[in-house]
C-alpha angles and dihedrals in degrees: 000000000000133000087249091061094043110021089167087076092066101123120247129166092235093052092055097039125106104217121206117207118217125198099203098205090059107031108080133335111214100180104039099246092125095253129099114240145185095267087053090056091048090053091057101045091104089057090055092046089051091051089058104246121148102203141017126221112201118202117231114313096168127121109285143152085234100231086142102023096272098318086107100072124195097178124018093195099052132071115233103257093231088062093046136254136315087256089057089055093048089051091050091052091048095049091046089056093045088059091053096253131123128238121225123183133198118258111204106183108139088079143001135193127286083238092065113110090235092060094042088057092044094054094043093087141344092249098047112131089239094049090101093050085084135035110265121175135169118242117279086230139298130280126232090277093051096255116145116252117226117254094246142003098259116137123220115244084238095052135273126043120343089226133083121200119230113210094199098062097018093234136112125243122209117244116166092192130027124005094253097040106094120196116242118233106239092184087073109088095206091050092053093048091052091049091052094048100046105028098035111019096049093055094042086057088055092058105258115162100213151341135245100214111217119223089352095177097057106072098092110063125193107269113261092014093249126191114282118240111260107264096158113042091188093068136061092214123055131217106274100222094095091064102029113031128088091351128184097275100036096106092045090054094049092048089051091049090050091051089053091052093047092049094045098053110078103166099073098249115145112238118209126203128194118191127209095224096154103184140022140062099269097099095110090052095046094048106035107127091216092055094054100216114119131344093229142338140226113237120197105203096101095044091045090059109121094021124100115249088225097052125011094213094056108095119220127185121260137176132224087251090058090050094048093051093047092050092050092048090062093066111013092085090072093062109123093353137100091248129103138211144209131233118208142135101181140043139141090287097050136070122242113295095219090061092041105042105009133038120280093190114124089245098056107017094099095045097043093048088054091047091054090047091053092047092052093044092054097053128095117256142048110318120227124194121191122215111275093016089098087061095052090247114192134209123279114270128225098345119168118226090257092069095055114100105184116115088217093057094044095049094048093045091055092047093050094044091049092049102040109014134258096275096040125128087244092060092047089051090050092051091051088049097052092045087065105024111029120124089225090077087073098040103065118113117283112258108230098168141008092247117117149263098021106013093233094299089114137345120301094246094054127092108226118226089247135023118267125241102250091218087096086081090060096058099274095129137100099251095052095043098045089058095045118081090199095054128114088244092056090048092051088055089052092049092051092047090050092047090055093044093052097029096141096064099024100046102022101027115138141189092053113197131184120228114211094352092183093058107115095202105035125068104192133161147149133220133177144222115185105302095348125094124193117207122193127192113184124177111212096185145076091244137081112256135183125231137184133218116257114283112273095019115138100187143356139209118213114234108170142349138172096228103076095197093061128082098199096253095112120086092211121090120209119222110302091357121150134186138186123206141178107229131195 
């Protein structure tokens, strides 16, 4: 094998890094106000170093009215006071680097908040110089009751129309997400330059090592913002991707952003970017090293499994084969190219993977969480771990709608109740959907101890900003798991150590091949690096199953398994058992 044949194996720090995602509101409260904060993150850096991660990615900590948990930014150069000060952030970056880890921040530049000075200027009059920094359109007309009709039929990702009406200028502004989260107009040159300078340049100057680029496929809208074709006849408003995703200028914009980054950084550090692209077939273009756009992207196909493309809270059936193919699609495109991929199952927008793809029953929770950890650790790409995932955290159980916090859940609940009634089958279906798929499952405060009522996230006399997952009482907390060699946390440490030890074949392995793809209990594959071959046998069921070595293999060497009392010699897998081997 040569680099020419497999340029994806060219070493880079961000390819080999395990990146730990932090949701600042829920990680650690340092001052007992019920909210996590930057000093809280700093206080737990040693914990992350001990886990074995190489970089942290911190979700938005910028000033914001918090309609969408900080993804509605009012000032890109200021920390939200509840999270601390700019100096607190600079100290966090410094301490992260002192521990030998990298710091990655969230870059939210498809939209901002209506409280941002840019938008305030834009809405002040129709002839303001910044009017064209956003998408303003007059009503299409007025309904029988005199209400303005939105300019097109695009649906917000959070439900309802993608347009908000401004009484002052009597026009709508486009906002693909929350009602006070206006989309920025990337076709405007001055707008782009301002985004680069304030959202990107300022934080590069503070020493960050990379950016997670939010909604990275949405910046180039279809010219004229025409009506979307009707994909969902049940709804007045249609999914906006047709008119907003992977548009004609999207690669031009990302190349321009990359040039800005390269020109801004003068100290030789290598800046990584990971784009939330979600859907489409452009991953090789976005991530080609020669094209200089993004280092890697997040694809959604595997985490969208089991969820309707028309409505994320409508469950649809899927098979293990579907899951296997979707997982592979997220990284197979890099094979023999100069592109790169990501490996993840959880983030702030996803439920807990153990409840989704494993078994969160008391009997199998521990084993299936370890199985998922082993699967992720064995795949090719940059590995991402979301806070609490290393504990095998599970979904919330039996929550009423009143306890959910997410603006997406609340908006859609109100829409469905208004349309169908509170006791309708549609509402019951929605409640089943959010119990499995809501983002809130991942957003509850981090459980540091088993001590009630707040599990060490904040003091016992404080009311946290959000309810805790009561699983901390059942041993799913840092203190209990750090001291237990059989815990999910201890196994994640082992996975990350093994991934570093065998990084050639585990991180950079190529020529991935399924074994027995149609098997609905066994997830098995091989991949290669030079003369080494990795073989994985993963049992995604509650039953014992048999497996065979890859065809033509003469011998195997056991690398890792999630049943500590087994040496890998048996050809029978216990429920939710997984094993990794070298084979010859």
